C-alpha positions as protocol buffer text, in pm:
chain_id: "A"
residue {
  index: 1
  type: MET
  ca { x: 1019 y: 325 z: -6850 }
}
residue {
  index: 2
  type: ALA
  ca { x: 655 y: 432 z: -6889 }
}
residue {
  index: 3
  type: ARG
  ca { x: 451 y: 244 z: -7147 }
}
residue {
  index: 4
  type: MET
  ca { x: 184 y: 394 z: -7371 }
}
residue {
  index: 5
  type: SER
  ca { x: -156 y: 327 z: -7219 }
}
residue {
  index: 6
  type: PRO
  ca { x: -370 y: 66 z: -7398 }
}
residue {
  index: 7
  type: ILE
  ca { x: -661 y: 311 z: -7392 }
}
residue {
  index: 8
  type: PHE
  ca { x: -462 y: 553 z: -7606 }
}
residue {
  index: 9
  type: ARG
  ca { x: -382 y: 278 z: -7856 }
}
residue {
  index: 10
  type: ARG
  ca { x: -744 y: 166 z: -7876 }
}
residue {
  index: 11
  type: GLY
  ca { x: -856 y: 525 z: -7931 }
}
residue {
  index: 12
  type: GLU
  ca { x: -599 y: 560 z: -8203 }
}
residue {
  index: 13
  type: ARG
  ca { x: -731 y: 251 z: -8382 }
}
residue {
  index: 14
  type: ARG
  ca { x: -1087 y: 377 z: -8346 }
}
residue {
  index: 15
  type: ALA
  ca { x: -989 y: 704 z: -8512 }
}
residue {
  index: 16
  type: GLU
  ca { x: -833 y: 513 z: -8805 }
}
residue {
  index: 17
  type: SER
  ca { x: -1146 y: 300 z: -8832 }
}
residue {
  index: 18
  type: LYS
  ca { x: -1366 y: 607 z: -8836 }
}
residue {
  index: 19
  type: VAL
  ca { x: -1164 y: 758 z: -9120 }
}
residue {
  index: 20
  type: SER
  ca { x: -1193 y: 431 z: -9315 }
}
residue {
  index: 21
  type: ARG
  ca { x: -1570 y: 433 z: -9285 }
}
residue {
  index: 22
  type: GLU
  ca { x: -1582 y: 782 z: -9432 }
}
residue {
  index: 23
  type: ARG
  ca { x: -1410 y: 660 z: -9751 }
}
residue {
  index: 24
  type: LEU
  ca { x: -1608 y: 532 z: -10048 }
}
residue {
  index: 25
  type: VAL
  ca { x: -1500 y: 283 z: -10313 }
}
residue {
  index: 26
  type: THR
  ca { x: -1705 y: 274 z: -10633 }
}
residue {
  index: 27
  type: LEU
  ca { x: -1687 y: -23 z: -10868 }
}
residue {
  index: 28
  type: ILE
  ca { x: -1803 y: 59 z: -11220 }
}
residue {
  index: 29
  type: GLY
  ca { x: -1878 y: -235 z: -11445 }
}
residue {
  index: 30
  type: LYS
  ca { x: -2149 y: -420 z: -11633 }
}
residue {
  index: 31
  type: PRO
  ca { x: -2335 y: -751 z: -11605 }
}
residue {
  index: 32
  type: ASP
  ca { x: -2177 y: -1070 z: -11743 }
}
residue {
  index: 33
  type: CYS
  ca { x: -1824 y: -929 z: -11728 }
}
residue {
  index: 34
  type: HIS
  ca { x: -1574 y: -1174 z: -11578 }
}
residue {
  index: 35
  type: LEU
  ca { x: -1322 y: -899 z: -11500 }
}
residue {
  index: 36
  type: CYS
  ca { x: -1598 y: -706 z: -11319 }
}
residue {
  index: 37
  type: GLU
  ca { x: -1680 y: -1013 z: -11111 }
}
residue {
  index: 38
  type: ASP
  ca { x: -1312 y: -1060 z: -11024 }
}
residue {
  index: 39
  type: ALA
  ca { x: -1285 y: -691 z: -10931 }
}
residue {
  index: 40
  type: GLN
  ca { x: -1593 y: -714 z: -10711 }
}
residue {
  index: 41
  type: GLU
  ca { x: -1442 y: -1003 z: -10515 }
}
residue {
  index: 42
  type: VAL
  ca { x: -1132 y: -794 z: -10441 }
}
residue {
  index: 43
  type: VAL
  ca { x: -1331 y: -480 z: -10354 }
}
residue {
  index: 44
  type: GLU
  ca { x: -1566 y: -673 z: -10124 }
}
residue {
  index: 45
  type: LYS
  ca { x: -1274 y: -839 z: -9945 }
}
residue {
  index: 46
  type: VAL
  ca { x: -1063 y: -528 z: -9895 }
}
residue {
  index: 47
  type: CYS
  ca { x: -1354 y: -302 z: -9802 }
}
residue {
  index: 48
  type: GLY
  ca { x: -1493 y: -568 z: -9568 }
}
residue {
  index: 49
  type: ASP
  ca { x: -1156 y: -611 z: -9397 }
}
residue {
  index: 50
  type: LEU
  ca { x: -1110 y: -234 z: -9353 }
}
residue {
  index: 51
  type: GLY
  ca { x: -1470 y: -135 z: -9283 }
}
residue {
  index: 52
  type: VAL
  ca { x: -1487 y: 89 z: -9590 }
}
residue {
  index: 53
  type: ARG
  ca { x: -1817 y: 156 z: -9770 }
}
residue {
  index: 54
  type: TRP
  ca { x: -1842 y: 54 z: -10133 }
}
residue {
  index: 55
  type: GLU
  ca { x: -2096 y: 74 z: -10411 }
}
residue {
  index: 56
  type: LYS
  ca { x: -2144 y: -80 z: -10752 }
}
residue {
  index: 57
  type: LYS
  ca { x: -2251 y: 112 z: -11063 }
}
residue {
  index: 58
  type: ASP
  ca { x: -2360 y: -39 z: -11393 }
}
residue {
  index: 59
  type: ILE
  ca { x: -2251 y: 139 z: -11713 }
}
residue {
  index: 60
  type: THR
  ca { x: -2548 y: -10 z: -11898 }
}
residue {
  index: 61
  type: GLN
  ca { x: -2778 y: 189 z: -11670 }
}
residue {
  index: 62
  type: ASP
  ca { x: -2593 y: 522 z: -11683 }
}
residue {
  index: 63
  type: GLU
  ca { x: -2515 y: 690 z: -12015 }
}
residue {
  index: 64
  type: GLU
  ca { x: -2254 y: 926 z: -11869 }
}
residue {
  index: 65
  type: LEU
  ca { x: -2062 y: 642 z: -11701 }
}
residue {
  index: 66
  type: HIS
  ca { x: -2085 y: 441 z: -12023 }
}
residue {
  index: 67
  type: ARG
  ca { x: -1937 y: 726 z: -12227 }
}
residue {
  index: 68
  type: GLU
  ca { x: -1655 y: 783 z: -11980 }
}
residue {
  index: 69
  type: TYR
  ca { x: -1554 y: 430 z: -11885 }
}
residue {
  index: 70
  type: TRP
  ca { x: -1682 y: 172 z: -12140 }
}
residue {
  index: 71
  type: GLU
  ca { x: -1330 y: 90 z: -12268 }
}
residue {
  index: 72
  type: GLN
  ca { x: -1183 y: 55 z: -11918 }
}
residue {
  index: 73
  type: ILE
  ca { x: -1429 y: -153 z: -11715 }
}
residue {
  index: 74
  type: PRO
  ca { x: -1409 y: -257 z: -11449 }
}
residue {
  index: 75
  type: VAL
  ca { x: -1305 y: 76 z: -11304 }
}
residue {
  index: 76
  type: VAL
  ca { x: -1248 y: 142 z: -10935 }
}
residue {
  index: 77
  type: LEU
  ca { x: -1284 y: 489 z: -10790 }
}
residue {
  index: 78
  type: VAL
  ca { x: -1170 y: 580 z: -10441 }
}
residue {
  index: 79
  type: ASP
  ca { x: -1348 y: 884 z: -10303 }
}
residue {
  index: 80
  type: GLY
  ca { x: -1453 y: 977 z: -10658 }
}
residue {
  index: 81
  type: ALA
  ca { x: -1102 y: 962 z: -10810 }
}
residue {
  index: 82
  type: GLN
  ca { x: -1002 y: 684 z: -11048 }
}
residue {
  index: 83
  type: HIS
  ca { x: -783 y: 432 z: -10868 }
}
residue {
  index: 84
  type: THR
  ca { x: -749 y: 159 z: -11130 }
}
residue {
  index: 85
  type: PHE
  ca { x: -914 y: -22 z: -11420 }
}
residue {
  index: 86
  type: TRP
  ca { x: -928 y: -373 z: -11572 }
}
residue {
  index: 87
  type: ARG
  ca { x: -756 y: -559 z: -11288 }
}
residue {
  index: 88
  type: VAL
  ca { x: -773 y: -464 z: -10921 }
}
residue {
  index: 89
  type: ASP
  ca { x: -460 y: -528 z: -10716 }
}
residue {
  index: 90
  type: GLU
  ca { x: -570 y: -616 z: -10362 }
}
residue {
  index: 91
  type: GLU
  ca { x: -258 y: -484 z: -10188 }
}
residue {
  index: 92
  type: ARG
  ca { x: -255 y: -158 z: -10383 }
}
residue {
  index: 93
  type: LEU
  ca { x: -622 y: -93 z: -10300 }
}
residue {
  index: 94
  type: ARG
  ca { x: -557 y: -179 z: -9936 }
}
residue {
  index: 95
  type: ARG
  ca { x: -258 y: 63 z: -9918 }
}
residue {
  index: 96
  type: THR
  ca { x: -463 y: 342 z: -10080 }
}
residue {
  index: 97
  type: LEU
  ca { x: -749 y: 300 z: -9835 }
}
residue {
  index: 98
  type: LYS
  ca { x: -515 y: 295 z: -9535 }
}
residue {
  index: 99
  type: ALA
  ca { x: -331 y: 612 z: -9646 }
}
């Protein structure tokens, strides 16, 4: 029985990796917020593991973000769409980024 070539499998993984790098996770929070710090740890870990870009935005520096999210921080966006708020579930974020 013929086996799939390892080159094909490596190429397949590279394609998945490339897609991951095109994704963007945004963490919206504020300084001195313990939930924001917890969320950042999860985002850093998951994005680091998957090679996904992430950024951090401070609601105290952006009036529009403050108006929209001040009651929900920390908020996590994936590719600009709200993924979660308050507590970040590592496995859920990981599944979303792999999809």
